[in-house]
C-alpha positions in Angstrom: 2.3 15.8 -13.1 2.1 16.0 -9.4 3.0 13.7 -6.5 1.1 12.7 -3.4 3.1 10.7 -0.9 3.0 9.2 2.5 6.3 8.3 4.0 7.2 6.5 7.2 3.9 4.9 8.0 4.7 2.5 10.9 3.0 -0.7 11.6 3.6 -3.7 13.9 2.7 -6.8 11.9 3.2 -10.5 11.6 4.7 -11.1 8.2 7.5 -13.5 7.5 8.4 -16.8 5.9 9.3 -18.4 9.2 6.7 -19.4 11.7 8.5 -17.5 14.5 8.1 -14.3 12.5 4.4 -14.9 12.1 4.0 -15.4 15.8 6.4 -12.7 17.2 5.9 -10.0 14.6 8.1 -7.1 13.7 8.1 -3.4 13.0 7.5 -2.2 9.4 7.7 1.1 7.6 5.6 1.7 4.5 6.2 4.5 1.9 3.7 5.3 -0.9 4.3 7.7 -3.8 1.5 8.4 -6.2 1.9 10.5 -9.4 -1.3 12.1 -10.5 -2.8 15.3 -11.9 -4.7 17.3 -9.3 -5.1 20.6 -11.1 -8.9 20.5 -11.1 -8.9 19.5 -7.4 -6.6 22.3 -6.5 -8.7 24.9 -8.4 -12.1 23.6 -7.1 -10.6 22.8 -3.6 -12.4 19.4 -4.0 -11.0 16.3 -2.2 -13.0 14.0 -4.5 -11.0 15.0 -7.6 -7.6 14.0 -6.1 -6.0 11.2 -4.2 -7.0 11.2 -0.5 -4.0 10.3 1.5 -6.1 9.3 4.5 -7.6 6.5 2.3 -4.1 5.5 1.2 -3.2 5.1 4.9 -6.3 3.0 5.6 -5.5 0.8 2.6 -1.9 0.3 3.9 -3.2 -0.4 7.4 -5.7 -3.1 6.2 -3.0 -4.7 4.0 -0.5 -4.8 6.9 -3.1 -6.5 9.2 -3.3 -9.5 6.8 -0.4 -11.9 7.6 1.8 -12.8 4.6 4.9 -14.9 4.2 6.5 -12.4 1.7 6.9 -8.6 1.8 6.3 -8.8 -2.0 2.7 -10.0 -1.3 2.1 -7.1 1.1 3.5 -4.5 -1.2 1.5 -5.8 -4.1 -1.7 -5.9 -2.0 -1.2 -2.2 -1.1 -0.5 -1.2 -4.7 -3.6 -3.0 -6.0 -5.7 -1.5 -3.3 -4.6 2.0 -4.2 -4.8 1.7 -8.0 -8.3 0.3 -7.8 -9.5 2.9 -5.4 -8.4 6.0 -7.3 -9.0 6.7 -11.0 -6.4 9.5 -11.0 -3.3 7.3 -10.4 -0.8 7.7 -13.3 2.3 6.1 -11.6 2.6 4.4 -8.2 5.5 3.2 -6.0 5.0 1.2 -2.8 7.9 0.3 -0.5 7.5 -2.0 2.5 10.4 -2.2 4.9 11.0 -4.7 7.7 13.1 -3.2 10.5 15.7 -5.4 12.1 15.0 -8.6 10.1 16.0 -11.8 11.9 19.0 -12.7 9.8 21.5 -13.8 12.4 23.5 -10.5 12.2 22.9 -6.8 12.4 20.8 -5.5 9.5 18.8 -2.3 9.9 16.1 -3.2 7.4 15.1 -5.2 4.4 12.6 -3.8 1.9 10.7 -4.6 -1.3 9.4 -2.0 -3.7 6.8 -2.3 -6.4 5.9 0.3 -8.9 3.8 0.8 -12.0 3.2 3.2 -14.8 -0.5 3.1 -15.7 -0.6 6.0 -18.1 -0.3 4.7 -21.7 -1.4 5.6 -25.2 -3.7 3.7 -27.5 -1.7 1.7 -30.0 -4.2 2.5 -32.8 -5.3 6.1 -32.2 -2.7 7.4 -29.7 -5.2 8.7 -27.2 -4.1 8.6 -23.6 -5.5 5.8 -21.5 -5.2 4.2 -18.1 -4.2 0.5 -18.1 -3.8 -1.7 -15.0 -2.7 -4.7 -17.0 -4.6 -7.2 -14.8 -7.9 -9.0 -14.7 -9.8 -6.0 -13.4 -9.0 -3.8 -16.4 -12.1 -2.5 -18.3 -10.7 -4.0 -21.6 -11.5 -7.5 -20.2 -15.2 -6.8 -20.6 -14.9 -6.2 -24.3 -16.2 -9.2 -26.3 -14.0 -9.9 -29.4 -14.0 -12.9 -31.7 -10.9 -15.1 -31.3 -10.0 -14.4 -35.0 -10.3 -10.6 -34.4 -8.3 -10.8 -31.2 -5.5 -12.8 -32.9 -5.4 -10.2 -35.7 -5.2 -7.3 -33.2 -2.4 -9.1 -31.3 -0.5 -9.6 -34.6 -0.9 -6.0 -35.5 -0.4 -4.3 -32.1 1.4 -7.0 -30.0 0.9 -6.5 -26.3 0.2 -2.8 -26.6 -3.2 -1.6 -25.3 -6.1 -0.2 -27.3 -8.5 2.4 -25.9 -12.2 1.6 -25.2 -13.3 3.3 -28.4 -10.9 1.4 -30.6 -11.8 -1.9 -29.0 -15.5 -1.2 -29.4 -14.9 -0.4 -33.1 -13.4 -3.9 -33.6 -16.1 -5.6 -31.4 -19.0 -4.2 -33.5 
């Protein structure tokens, strides 16, 4: 496993629960840590086989431009953007920090952090797979009868199955 990270990205944005925060704005720092495998990219010297940190910066910049009441929403927007842009993401951590939050006293920063481990193994055949666990996952396209789906949930619970195993049950 390898890590690609961008630390200390600085933005001036208008996030905050209170109207004044949305009008006045504040300084923010964003850190992103992506665990991946880039052996092939390193050997071939090929940017398209790894995580491009310029793209990570642009995803963060776009997410910071959209006003939100909660830092949680901003961090989640960044994480979703990254994991859907790159197929090589195994684990991901995003930290969004608001500098000098208006709390009535001296506070250097407040931050939220989201993370995810997207590398899993198939519950049936134990092959490695990538699972995003949301409505964009490839498994949502698999058509299963309700009875079959209920049987699989009874047998495997909430554990994921790979595409081959799901297609086996779908046919």
